[in-house]
C-alpha positions in Angstrom: 8.6 -21.0 0.2 6.0 -23.0 1.8 1.9 -22.1 1.3 1.7 -18.7 1.5 -1.7 -17.4 1.5 -3.0 -14.2 -0.4 -6.8 -12.8 1.1 -8.5 -9.8 2.4 -7.4 -9.3 6.1 -9.5 -10.1 9.1 -9.6 -7.7 12.2 -7.6 -10.6 14.2 -5.2 -9.4 11.6 -4.7 -6.1 12.5 -2.2 -6.5 14.9 0.0 -8.3 13.5 -0.2 -5.4 10.2 0.5 -3.1 12.8 3.7 -5.0 13.7 4.7 -4.8 10.1 3.6 -1.4 9.6 6.5 -0.3 12.3 9.2 -2.9 11.1 8.9 -1.1 7.7 8.3 2.1 9.0 4.5 3.3 7.7 3.7 4.4 10.9 6.5 6.7 11.4 6.2 8.2 7.7 2.2 8.3 8.0 2.1 9.4 11.5 5.5 11.6 12.0 6.3 12.5 15.3 2.5 11.4 16.6 2.5 8.8 19.3 2.5 5.2 18.5 -0.8 4.4 20.4 -2.5 7.4 18.7 -1.4 6.1 15.1 -2.7 2.4 15.8 -6.0 3.6 16.8 -6.0 5.6 13.8 -5.2 2.9 11.5 -7.6 0.3 13.9 -10.4 2.7 13.3 -9.5 3.1 9.3 -9.6 -0.5 9.1 -14.0 -1.2 8.3 -13.1 2.0 5.4 -10.3 0.7 3.7 -9.5 -2.8 2.2 -6.5 -4.9 4.0 -4.8 -7.6 2.7 -2.3 -9.9 3.6 0.1 -12.8 3.0 0.4 -15.1 5.1 2.0 -18.9 5.9 -0.2 -20.6 8.3 -1.5 -17.6 11.0 1.8 -15.8 10.5 1.3 -12.5 8.4 4.2 -12.1 6.3 3.3 -8.3 4.5 0.2 -6.2 4.1 -1.6 -4.2 1.9 -3.9 -1.1 1.8 -6.0 -0.7 -1.1 -9.6 1.3 -1.7 -11.2 3.8 -4.1 -9.0 6.5 -6.0 -12.1 8.8 -5.4 -12.8 8.3 -1.8 -8.7 8.0 -0.6 -6.3 9.9 -3.3 -5.6 13.3 -2.4 -3.3 15.1 -4.2 -3.5 18.4 -6.5 -2.5 16.4 -9.7 -5.6 16.5 -12.5 -6.5 12.8 -13.3 -9.1 10.4 -13.2 -10.2 8.8 -10.1 -13.8 7.3 -11.1 -13.1 3.4 -11.3 -9.3 3.3 -9.8 -7.8 2.1 -6.8 -5.7 3.8 -4.7 -2.9 1.6 -3.3 -1.8 3.4 -0.1 0.7 1.3 1.2 2.3 -2.1 1.1 4.7 -3.8 3.2 6.3 -6.5 3.4 8.6 -7.8 7.2 12.1 -7.7 5.9 13.8 -10.9 6.5 11.1 -12.0 3.3 11.2 -9.2 1.2 13.0 -10.1 -2.1 10.7 -13.2 -1.7 8.2 -11.7 -4.6 5.8 -11.9 -1.6 4.6 -8.1 -2.4 4.4 -9.2 -6.3 2.4 -11.5 -5.4 0.1 -9.9 -3.1 -0.4 -6.6 -5.8 -1.3 -8.9 -8.3 -4.3 -10.9 -5.7 -5.6 -7.5 -5.0 -5.4 -6.4 -8.8 -7.7 -9.1 -9.5 -9.7 -8.6 -7.1 -9.9 -4.8 -8.2 -10.8 -6.3 -11.8 -13.7 -8.7 -10.7 -15.5 -5.2 -8.8 -15.4 -3.2 -12.1 -12.1 -1.1 -11.5 -9.9 -0.2 -14.4 -6.9 0.8 -12.4 -4.6 1.4 -9.8 -2.4 4.3 -8.6 0.2 4.7 -6.3 2.3 7.2 -4.7 6.5 7.0 -4.1 8.6 9.2 -2.7 11.2 10.3 -5.3 14.0 8.9 -3.0 12.1 5.5 -2.7 13.9 3.8 -5.8 13.4 -0.1 -4.6 9.6 1.5 -4.5 9.8 2.5 -7.8 11.6 0.0 -9.2 9.0 -2.6 -7.8 6.0 -0.3 -9.2 7.6 -0.1 -12.5 8.7 -4.0 -12.4 4.3 -4.6 -12.1 4.1 -2.1 -15.3 3.0 0.9 -13.3 3.5 4.4 -15.3 4.8 7.6 -14.1 1.9 10.0 -14.8 2.8 12.9 -12.1 4.7 14.4 -9.3 3.8 16.7 -7.0 5.5 18.0 -3.6 4.3 16.4 -0.6 4.7 17.9 3.2 4.5 14.6 4.7 8.2 13.9 2.5 11.7 15.2 3.5 12.0 18.5 2.1 13.8 17.1 -1.6 11.6 14.5 -2.3 8.9 14.8 -4.5 5.7 12.2 -4.0 5.7 10.1 -7.6 1.9 9.1 -8.9 2.0 5.7 -10.9 -0.6 4.2 -12.4 -1.4 0.5 -13.4 -4.1 0.2 -16.3 -5.4 -3.5 -15.9 
């Protein structure tokens, strides 16, 4: 693929990020049946309290990731060390660009940035019914550190917590 850039998002990228979130069902997973306008306004409001990263081809955003500090953002019943750990809240690539290592390279870029900031690892939370995401995380060296029942997920689906130490 041509010159793909991996960088921190700017406010100008938010419209395209929200569009991708819709394509990969992030908004419906996170906000359920709430109206789309409310979900979009919530994400816009979070833009300055989380780190949004993108992969782009010129001015076209192809994928995004939302990352932040695990102490502030990771809320689950597991007793895990969170200090000096990042938390991957979501990652998504436009369906027509999936399978081209864009998500992999975006996550590698994020790991590099968080290592520079002194973090020692990154957590991620994945549904037990999301075999593609489980394979993605394991392929990048994440290990499963726990699971729990999450009311946002379907009845027979657990949230799996993965960790990648730097």
